N, C-alpha and C positions, 0 to 999 in steps of 0.2 A: 405425569408431571403434563406443565404447562407448556406452552409450547416457548420457545426464545427469544422471540421477537415481540414477545405478551411480556415477559417475565423480562425484557429491555427496558420495555414501555412501564412498563411498574418503577422499575428504577433496583429492580431485583439484584442482588447477586449470581452472576453467572460463574459459579467450579470450573464449566467442565471448557474444554478446548477451544478457544474460536481464535481463528488465523483471517486478520485483515487483509485483502491484496490489493493491491492499488498500484495504477500507474506511475505517479508522478510524491514524491516528497510534496506534501498537505493536504491530496487527496483523501487521505486516512482520519482529520478531521470532518474534512466535510463528508464524509461516511458513515463514520457512527460517535466521535467526538466526544459528545451529549453522556455516553454509554461508557465510554472506555477506561473507565475507573470500577467502573462496576464490573469488568472481565477482571478473573481470576487465573487465570490461562489464558495470557494473550499475544498472538505474535502478529505483530508486523510483517508484510512482504511488500515493498515496492521493487518493483519488477525496472522501472530505470529511474537513474541516476537524477534526473529533475534537470538538465543541463545538455540543452539540443548542438549539433553540431554547427547551427549557423551564430553559435556566438550572438543573437542577436540581447535577448534577455542580460546574457553577461556582461558586453560590452554597455549595458544601457547604469546598470551600475558599476560601473569602475573594474570589474575582473578581466584580466589581458589574458587567461587561461580558463579554457574550459574547465576542469577537472578542479579550479579554483571555486568556481563557482559551485561545481555539484557538491564539494565539502560545507560550502555555509550553505544548501537546501540541507545536508545531512543534520547540521550544528544546528537550524529550525526546526527540525525535525522532534528530536534531544530535547531541545526548551519547548516546545508547543506539549509533549509527551509528564515531562518536566510539572506543565503549568497543569494540565487534565489533571493530575498525580494519577496518570496512569503508567501501571510494570507492568511495560511490554517489553519483548525482543524485538528488534529491529533487525532488519535482513534487510537487503537491497543487492539485486541481481545485477547491479551497477552496466544496463545495457543504456545509451544514451537516449535521451526525450527527442521523439517521433521516428523514432528509428524500430522501436521495439517489437514487429509486426516478421523485420528481417531475419529474427531471433526465435519466434514460435516456438519451434520445433525443443530449442536449447528449454525458453521457457515452462512449456508444459513438462519437462523430463525436471527440472526441477522444482515445480511446483505438487509433482505426485511423491515426491518425497517430504516436501515441506508440509503437504497436508495431510497426510498420516496421521491417523492418530486423530483428525481432528473434530469435534463434535458440530461444528457450525463454521462456517463460512463466509463473508463479506465481504463483496469487487463491485464491481462499474457493473449496470445496467446495459446490456449493449445498444446505446443508441445514436449508430449511425453517425456520429459527431468529430469528438476528438479520435486520431485514430489508436496513440496508447489506451484513450480509456478501450476503446472497443477489442484491441491485444489482453487486456487485461480478462476484459470478459470470456471473449472468448477461449481464450488459455486456462480460465478456471476450469471454467466448463468441460473440458476437453480433461485436463488432471484429474474431477471428481469421476 
């Protein structure tokens, strides 16, 4: 059987279970958006809700509550999946943006369960950049 990445590069359909684990709503599109419609059994897990407690992004966009901004980010993911033609189960672990490392043990525990039975897992590279991206990379590595 040809490798997962080779099949995706060719545009083949992938029937096996694929889990994309990312830090924030919108990272899934950057990671695999052009091929998500080819994945027949796809789960996307966001470890944060995409809304930091500092409210900087939320206020800039006119939101008075962090939860309202998180809700917008969730609606954007649903719209993106529809636009991509991707049929994905969307899960969120609901940790605040920029704080995921504080919940590392819980994230690993949840990912052990969510990754069970996955043939392939896509996540961030450890980049020593955004702390939530690095947390996702670390937690996936530990969960696998």
